[in-house]
N, C-alpha and C positions, 0 to 999 in steps of 0.2 A: 402454423402454430404463432409465431409471433410473441412468444411470450419474453418476458424479460429476466435477467439473472436475479433480480432483487426479490421477484417472486418465489425462486428457489428456496426449499428447506436451508436452514444454517448448515447444515453439514455440507451439503453439496456445493455451497457456495465458498465455503472453507476450503472444499476438497479442488475447486476450481484454480483458487488462488494460490494453494500450497505448490502446486508443480508435481504435488507426487501423483496425483489421478492419472488415468490414461486419456489424456488431451492434449495431444502433441500440437494439437492448433489452436487450444484453449485462451481462455482470458489473458492468463497470464502472460503468454507470450505475446500477445496481440498488446498489449500495458506495456512491457516492458523494453518493447522493441525502440521506443522512442526517447527512454532515458539515458540521462547521463550516469557514467559510472557510481556516482556520489546518489544519485537519485536511487538507482538499483540497489545499493547496498541499503538505504533507509527505508526504502519499500518494502524489502525482505523482512527487516525488521518489524514491522508493524503486521497488525493483526486485522480482523475485519470484523469483532465482535468486542475485542477488549483493549481501551485507548493504552497508549503509551507515551509517558512523559518525555518530552524533548531533552532533559537530562540523561535517561535512560537511552535515547536514541544518540545521543553524542558520545556516551562511555561507550558502548557497544559498536556504534559505526566506526569508531578512533578517526573521527574526522574533527574538525574546530568547531565548535559553537555555532560560528558564522555559515561556515560551511553547511551543515545541518540544517539549520534555520534558511538560507537562501532556499538548497533544495528542498525543502518542505513547502517553499512559498511557489516555488515552480510549480509542485505536484499540485497544490491546493488551485493555483491558475488553469492547470491540465485536468483538473475535475475528479482526480484519483484519490484525493487525502483528502478528511476533512478534519478540522479544529475543533476539539471540545473543550470545555472549558477546562481551565486549569493548565493550558499549555500541553492537553495531550492530543495525540493525532491517533486516527485510524484508518482504514484503507477506507475507500468507497467502493460500493458494488455498481457495477454500469448496468 
């Protein structure tokens, strides 16, 4: 097959990353394996189709703005989140 996750319909991709699907070894598990607790917290708050503002991530994660920004920077370098205009962030589909 050799298809890429990004070629799947949006609903299927969202299910893969939600952890609700029947994918015990799914993409979410593989991505989260190497994340810090702060990164896991923030990654769980992000969506694949709707960007979340950094201030909302600070509020919902109960982390400091410095911790959130550092975690987002690390996850951007890992290629699993992307910053959108206006300091908003989304998950990146591999």
